C-alpha positions in Angstrom: -100.1 15.6 -22.4 -97.2 17.3 -23.8 -94.7 18.5 -21.0 -92.6 21.4 -22.3 -89.9 20.6 -19.5 -89.2 17.4 -21.3 -88.4 19.0 -24.7 -84.6 19.0 -24.2 -84.7 15.3 -23.6 -87.0 14.8 -26.6 -84.7 16.9 -28.8 -81.8 14.5 -27.8 -84.0 11.5 -28.7 -85.0 13.0 -32.1 -81.4 13.8 -33.0 -80.3 10.1 -32.1 -83.3 8.7 -34.1 -82.4 11.0 -37.2 -79.0 9.4 -37.3 -80.7 6.3 -38.7 -82.8 7.8 -41.4 -81.7 8.1 -45.0 -79.7 11.3 -45.8 -82.2 12.5 -48.4 -85.1 12.4 -45.8 -82.7 14.1 -43.2 -81.9 16.9 -45.7 -85.6 17.7 -46.0 -85.7 19.0 -42.5 -84.6 22.7 -42.4 -81.1 23.1 -41.0 -82.2 25.9 -38.5 -84.5 23.4 -36.9 -81.7 20.7 -36.5 -79.4 23.5 -35.2 -82.0 24.7 -32.7 -82.6 21.1 -31.4 -78.8 20.6 -31.1 -78.5 23.8 -29.2 -81.3 23.0 -26.8 -80.9 19.3 -26.4 -80.2 17.9 -22.9 -76.5 16.7 -23.2 -76.6 14.8 -19.9 -79.6 12.6 -21.1 -78.5 9.3 -22.6 -80.7 7.7 -25.2 -80.0 4.9 -27.6 -82.0 3.4 -30.4 -82.2 -0.2 -29.5 -85.1 -1.5 -31.6 -85.0 0.1 -35.1 -86.2 -3.1 -36.9 -89.5 -2.6 -35.0 -89.6 1.0 -34.5 -93.1 1.0 -32.8 -91.6 -0.8 -29.8 -88.7 1.7 -29.5 -89.2 3.4 -26.1 -89.4 7.2 -26.5 -91.0 10.3 -24.9 -94.5 11.5 -26.0 -92.8 14.7 -26.9 -90.4 12.8 -29.2 -93.2 11.1 -31.0 -95.0 14.6 -31.3 -91.8 16.1 -32.9 -91.3 13.2 -35.3 -95.1 13.2 -36.3 -94.6 17.0 -37.2 -91.5 16.1 -39.1 -93.5 13.5 -41.1 -96.4 15.6 -41.7 -94.4 18.8 -42.8 -91.3 17.2 -44.5 -91.7 13.5 -45.4 -95.3 12.8 -46.2 -96.6 12.9 -49.7 -99.1 15.5 -50.8 -102.0 13.0 -50.4 -100.8 11.9 -47.1 -100.4 15.6 -45.9 -104.1 16.1 -47.0 -105.2 13.1 -45.1 -103.3 14.1 -41.9 -104.6 17.5 -42.1 -108.1 16.3 -42.4 -107.8 14.0 -39.5 -106.3 16.8 -37.4 -109.2 19.1 -38.3 -111.7 16.4 -37.3 -110.0 15.9 -34.0 -110.0 19.7 -33.2 -113.7 19.8 -34.1 -114.4 17.0 -31.7 -112.5 18.7 -29.0 -114.4 22.0 -29.7 -117.7 20.3 -29.5 -116.7 18.9 -26.1 -115.6 22.2 -24.8 -118.8 23.8 -26.1 -120.8 21.2 -24.2 -118.8 21.6 -21.1 -118.7 25.4 -21.1 -122.0 26.2 -22.8 -121.6 29.8 -23.8 -125.4 30.2 -24.1 -125.6 29.7 -20.2 -122.7 31.8 -19.1 -124.9 34.8 -18.3 -127.8 33.0 -16.8 -128.0 33.5 -13.1 -127.8 30.3 -11.1 -128.9 31.2 -7.6 -130.4 28.5 -5.6 -133.2 29.1 -3.2 -130.9 29.2 0.0 -128.8 32.0 -1.3 -131.9 34.0 -2.3 -133.3 33.7 1.2 -130.0 34.6 2.7 -130.0 37.8 0.7 -133.4 38.8 1.8 -132.6 38.3 5.4 -129.7 40.7 5.3 -130.4 43.9 7.1 -130.2 47.2 5.3 -128.1 49.8 7.0 -127.4 53.3 6.2 -123.8 54.5 6.4 -123.6 57.9 7.9 -120.6 60.2 7.5 -119.0 61.2 10.7 -119.2 64.9 11.7 -115.5 65.3 11.4 -115.7 63.8 7.9 -118.5 66.2 6.9 -116.5 69.1 8.2 -113.4 68.2 6.2 -115.6 67.8 3.0 -117.2 71.2 3.5 -113.8 72.8 4.0 -112.5 71.2 0.8 -115.6 72.5 -1.0 -115.1 76.2 0.1 -111.3 76.0 -0.8 -112.1 74.7 -4.3 -115.0 77.2 -5.1 
């Protein structure tokens, strides 16, 4: 699960990783995005790329992975790769939506689910008539007379 509180650290990690990519790939990322990450990064956080030869083993936050995957999808992938990625994302969203639909079935939302104990308890409740006090009735009559 993505934790927004960790994004300043993720920005620091992404900026450090971007130092190791080719300049032409770096230049594909809009300058305002880079500038935004530089402004919002956690300057106290220390991160070093230690295993660039086998980048899959490089320790990084899930948020960093998410940012890099968006960069890849939006700026570095070929047209064919972008198409495949979007199709995969669409399929994943559909699976999530089907799961939500099964969990929170909208067809059953308005059906009453009353068990027999609740029905019996409701039937046993006494019905009482709430009467106005004499004082309250007198005040209401005075109000009526003053209005009319």
